[in-house]
PDB file of N, CA, C and O in Angstrom, chain B, residues numbered from 101:
ATOM      1  N   MET B 101      72.479  93.240  87.925  1.00  0.00           N
ATOM      2  CA  MET B 101      72.768  93.212  89.346  1.00  0.00           C
ATOM      3  C   MET B 101      72.698  94.636  89.889  1.00  0.00           C
ATOM      4  O   MET B 101      73.382  95.524  89.381  1.00  0.00           O
ATOM      5  N   LEU B 102      71.900  94.858  90.893  1.00  0.00           N
ATOM      6  CA  LEU B 102      71.758  96.166  91.515  1.00  0.00           C
ATOM      7  C   LEU B 102      72.822  96.334  92.588  1.00  0.00           C
ATOM      8  O   LEU B 102      72.943  95.512  93.495  1.00  0.00           O
ATOM      9  N   GLN B 103      73.592  97.412  92.472  1.00  0.00           N
ATOM     10  CA  GLN B 103      74.660  97.666  93.436  1.00  0.00           C
ATOM     11  C   GLN B 103      74.167  98.603  94.520  1.00  0.00           C
ATOM     12  O   GLN B 103      73.321  99.463  94.274  1.00  0.00           O
ATOM     13  N   LYS B 104      74.697  98.435  95.714  1.00  0.00           N
ATOM     14  CA  LYS B 104      74.374  99.322  96.829  1.00  0.00           C
ATOM     15  C   LYS B 104      75.189 100.602  96.708  1.00  0.00           C
ATOM     16  O   LYS B 104      76.304 100.594  96.187  1.00  0.00           O
ATOM     17  N   PHE B 105      74.619 101.706  97.198  1.00  0.00           N
ATOM     18  CA  PHE B 105      75.324 102.987  97.167  1.00  0.00           C
ATOM     19  C   PHE B 105      76.521 102.931  98.103  1.00  0.00           C
ATOM     20  O   PHE B 105      76.408 102.493  99.248  1.00  0.00           O
ATOM     21  N   ASN B 106      77.669 103.379  97.603  1.00  0.00           N
ATOM     22  CA  ASN B 106      78.896 103.415  98.387  1.00  0.00           C
ATOM     23  C   ASN B 106      79.160 104.872  98.766  1.00  0.00           C
ATOM     24  O   ASN B 106      79.301 105.720  97.885  1.00  0.00           O
ATOM     25  N   ASP B 107      79.230 105.172 100.057  1.00  0.00           N
ATOM     26  CA  ASP B 107      79.449 106.546 100.521  1.00  0.00           C
ATOM     27  C   ASP B 107      80.749 107.152 100.006  1.00  0.00           C
ATOM     28  O   ASP B 107      80.875 108.376  99.965  1.00  0.00           O
ATOM     29  N   LEU B 108      81.715 106.331  99.615  1.00  0.00           N
ATOM     30  CA  LEU B 108      82.971 106.857  99.079  1.00  0.00           C
ATOM     31  C   LEU B 108      82.751 107.554  97.732  1.00  0.00           C
ATOM     32  O   LEU B 108      83.590 108.345  97.301  1.00  0.00           O
ATOM     33  N   ASN B 109      81.641 107.267  97.074  1.00  0.00           N
ATOM     34  CA  ASN B 109      81.350 107.856  95.762  1.00  0.00           C
ATOM     35  C   ASN B 109      80.450 109.083  95.825  1.00  0.00           C
ATOM     36  O   ASN B 109      80.076 109.618  94.781  1.00  0.00           O
ATOM     37  N   LYS B 110      80.091 109.543  97.023  1.00  0.00           N
ATOM     38  CA  LYS B 110      79.140 110.657  97.116  1.00  0.00           C
ATOM     39  C   LYS B 110      79.712 111.974  96.601  1.00  0.00           C
ATOM     40  O   LYS B 110      78.941 112.851  96.210  1.00  0.00           O
ATOM     41  N   ASP B 111      81.025 112.145  96.586  1.00  0.00           N
ATOM     42  CA  ASP B 111      81.649 113.377  96.088  1.00  0.00           C
ATOM     43  C   ASP B 111      82.372 113.147  94.764  1.00  0.00           C
ATOM     44  O   ASP B 111      83.372 113.804  94.474  1.00  0.00           O
ATOM     45  N   LEU B 112      81.869 112.224  93.973  1.00  0.00           N
ATOM     46  CA  LEU B 112      82.471 111.877  92.698  1.00  0.00           C
ATOM     47  C   LEU B 112      82.431 113.070  91.739  1.00  0.00           C
ATOM     48  O   LEU B 112      81.415 113.758  91.635  1.00  0.00           O
ATOM     49  N   ILE B 113      83.539 113.305  91.045  1.00  0.00           N
ATOM     50  CA  ILE B 113      83.633 114.356  90.033  1.00  0.00           C
ATOM     51  C   ILE B 113      83.718 113.670  88.675  1.00  0.00           C
ATOM     52  O   ILE B 113      84.521 112.756  88.489  1.00  0.00           O
ATOM     53  N   VAL B 114      82.894 114.108  87.726  1.00  0.00           N
ATOM     54  CA  VAL B 114      82.895 113.510  86.395  1.00  0.00           C
ATOM     55  C   VAL B 114      83.246 114.564  85.348  1.00  0.00           C
ATOM     56  O   VAL B 114      82.983 115.752  85.532  1.00  0.00           O
ATOM     57  N   ASN B 115      83.843 114.110  84.248  1.00  0.00           N
ATOM     58  CA  ASN B 115      84.224 114.982  83.148  1.00  0.00           C
ATOM     59  C   ASN B 115      83.193 114.805  82.040  1.00  0.00           C
ATOM     60  O   ASN B 115      83.073 113.727  81.459  1.00  0.00           O
ATOM     61  N   ILE B 116      82.447 115.874  81.751  1.00  0.00           N
ATOM     62  CA  ILE B 116      81.466 115.851  80.669  1.00  0.00           C
ATOM     63  C   ILE B 116      81.795 116.985  79.718  1.00  0.00           C
ATOM     64  O   ILE B 116      81.672 118.160  80.063  1.00  0.00           O
ATOM     65  N   ASN B 117      82.210 116.618  78.523  1.00  0.00           N
ATOM     66  CA  ASN B 117      82.584 117.598  77.492  1.00  0.00           C
ATOM     67  C   ASN B 117      83.623 118.592  77.997  1.00  0.00           C
ATOM     68  O   ASN B 117      83.530 119.785  77.708  1.00  0.00           O
ATOM     69  N   GLY B 118      84.605 118.116  78.741  1.00  0.00           N
ATOM     70  CA  GLY B 118      85.690 118.967  79.214  1.00  0.00           C
ATOM     71  C   GLY B 118      85.382 119.748  80.475  1.00  0.00           C
ATOM     72  O   GLY B 118      86.227 120.512  80.943  1.00  0.00           O
ATOM     73  N   LYS B 119      84.197 119.579  81.036  1.00  0.00           N
ATOM     74  CA  LYS B 119      83.838 120.274  82.275  1.00  0.00           C
ATOM     75  C   LYS B 119      83.806 119.274  83.416  1.00  0.00           C
ATOM     76  O   LYS B 119      83.232 118.193  83.290  1.00  0.00           O
ATOM     77  N   LEU B 120      84.426 119.639  84.534  1.00  0.00           N
ATOM     78  CA  LEU B 120      84.405 118.792  85.716  1.00  0.00           C
ATOM     79  C   LEU B 120      83.200 119.163  86.563  1.00  0.00           C
ATOM     80  O   LEU B 120      83.080 120.298  87.024  1.00  0.00           O
ATOM     81  N   LEU B 121      82.315 118.208  86.765  1.00  0.00           N
ATOM     82  CA  LEU B 121      81.075 118.456  87.492  1.00  0.00           C
ATOM     83  C   LEU B 121      80.914 117.453  88.625  1.00  0.00           C
ATOM     84  O   LEU B 121      81.327 116.298  88.520  1.00  0.00           O
ATOM     85  N   HIS B 122      80.304 117.919  89.710  1.00  0.00           N
ATOM     86  CA  HIS B 122      79.961 117.017  90.807  1.00  0.00           C
ATOM     87  C   HIS B 122      78.882 116.063  90.307  1.00  0.00           C
ATOM     88  O   HIS B 122      78.082 116.434  89.449  1.00  0.00           O
ATOM     89  N   ARG B 123      78.852 114.870  90.818  1.00  0.00           N
ATOM     90  CA  ARG B 123      77.898 113.861  90.338  1.00  0.00           C
ATOM     91  C   ARG B 123      76.450 114.335  90.411  1.00  0.00           C
ATOM     92  O   ARG B 123      75.624 113.890  89.613  1.00  0.00           O
ATOM     93  N   ASP B 124      76.121 115.227  91.347  1.00  0.00           N
ATOM     94  CA  ASP B 124      74.756 115.741  91.461  1.00  0.00           C
ATOM     95  C   ASP B 124      74.411 116.717  90.340  1.00  0.00           C
ATOM     96  O   ASP B 124      73.233 116.924  90.047  1.00  0.00           O
ATOM     97  N   GLN B 125      75.423 117.322  89.709  1.00  0.00           N
ATOM     98  CA  GLN B 125      75.196 118.297  88.645  1.00  0.00           C
ATOM     99  C   GLN B 125      75.291 117.673  87.258  1.00  0.00           C
ATOM    100  O   GLN B 125      74.877 118.283  86.272  1.00  0.00           O
ATOM    101  N   ALA B 126      75.821 116.488  87.180  1.00  0.00           N
ATOM    102  CA  ALA B 126      76.000 115.842  85.878  1.00  0.00           C
ATOM    103  C   ALA B 126      74.645 115.487  85.278  1.00  0.00           C
ATOM    104  O   ALA B 126      73.748 115.036  85.990  1.00  0.00           O
ATOM    105  N   GLY B 127      74.494 115.688  83.982  1.00  0.00           N
ATOM    106  CA  GLY B 127      73.234 115.385  83.319  1.00  0.00           C
ATOM    107  C   GLY B 127      73.074 113.910  82.987  1.00  0.00           C
ATOM    108  O   GLY B 127      71.974 113.454  82.675  1.00  0.00           O
ATOM    109  N   VAL B 128      74.170 113.165  83.055  1.00  0.00           N
ATOM    110  CA  VAL B 128      74.163 111.741  82.748  1.00  0.00           C
ATOM    111  C   VAL B 128      74.795 111.013  83.914  1.00  0.00           C
ATOM    112  O   VAL B 128      75.830 111.437  84.428  1.00  0.00           O
ATOM    113  N   SER B 129      74.188 109.935  84.330  1.00  0.00           N
ATOM    114  CA  SER B 129      74.771 109.156  85.420  1.00  0.00           C
ATOM    115  C   SER B 129      76.069 108.508  84.955  1.00  0.00           C
ATOM    116  O   SER B 129      76.093 107.885  83.893  1.00  0.00           O
ATOM    117  N   PRO B 130      77.154 108.640  85.726  1.00  0.00           N
ATOM    118  CA  PRO B 130      78.414 107.993  85.341  1.00  0.00           C
ATOM    119  C   PRO B 130      78.310 106.476  85.365  1.00  0.00           C
ATOM    120  O   PRO B 130      79.206 105.785  84.879  1.00  0.00           O
ATOM    121  N   PHE B 131      77.234 105.956  85.921  1.00  0.00           N
ATOM    122  CA  PHE B 131      77.068 104.514  86.009  1.00  0.00           C
ATOM    123  C   PHE B 131      76.118 103.983  84.935  1.00  0.00           C
ATOM    124  O   PHE B 131      75.802 102.793  84.925  1.00  0.00           O
ATOM    125  N   ASP B 132      75.655 104.863  84.024  1.00  0.00           N
ATOM    126  CA  ASP B 132      74.774 104.445  82.932  1.00  0.00           C
ATOM    127  C   ASP B 132      75.589 104.089  81.698  1.00  0.00           C
ATOM    128  O   ASP B 132      75.412 104.687  80.637  1.00  0.00           O
ATOM    129  N   SER B 133      76.468 103.130  81.834  1.00  0.00           N
ATOM    130  CA  SER B 133      77.265 102.711  80.690  1.00  0.00           C
ATOM    131  C   SER B 133      77.428 101.201  80.729  1.00  0.00           C
ATOM    132  O   SER B 133      77.429 100.584  81.794  1.00  0.00           O
ATOM    133  N   VAL B 134      77.562 100.633  79.567  1.00  0.00           N
ATOM    134  CA  VAL B 134      77.813  99.198  79.469  1.00  0.00           C
ATOM    135  C   VAL B 134      79.235  99.044  78.974  1.00  0.00           C
ATOM    136  O   VAL B 134      79.570  99.454  77.863  1.00  0.00           O
ATOM    137  N   VAL B 135      80.052  98.460  79.797  1.00  0.00           N
ATOM    138  CA  VAL B 135      81.471  98.314  79.455  1.00  0.00           C
ATOM    139  C   VAL B 135      81.792  96.851  79.315  1.00  0.00           C
ATOM    140  O   VAL B 135      82.936  96.496  79.029  1.00  0.00           O
TER     141      VAL B 135
END
């Protein structure tokens, strides 16, 4: 199922190896996971 972009997520901060990065700087999409 393809989800629509939610503007509330445009400033998402993700933790990658202990570093907090803006979603635009992250090397991996936070949504590329199967849970």
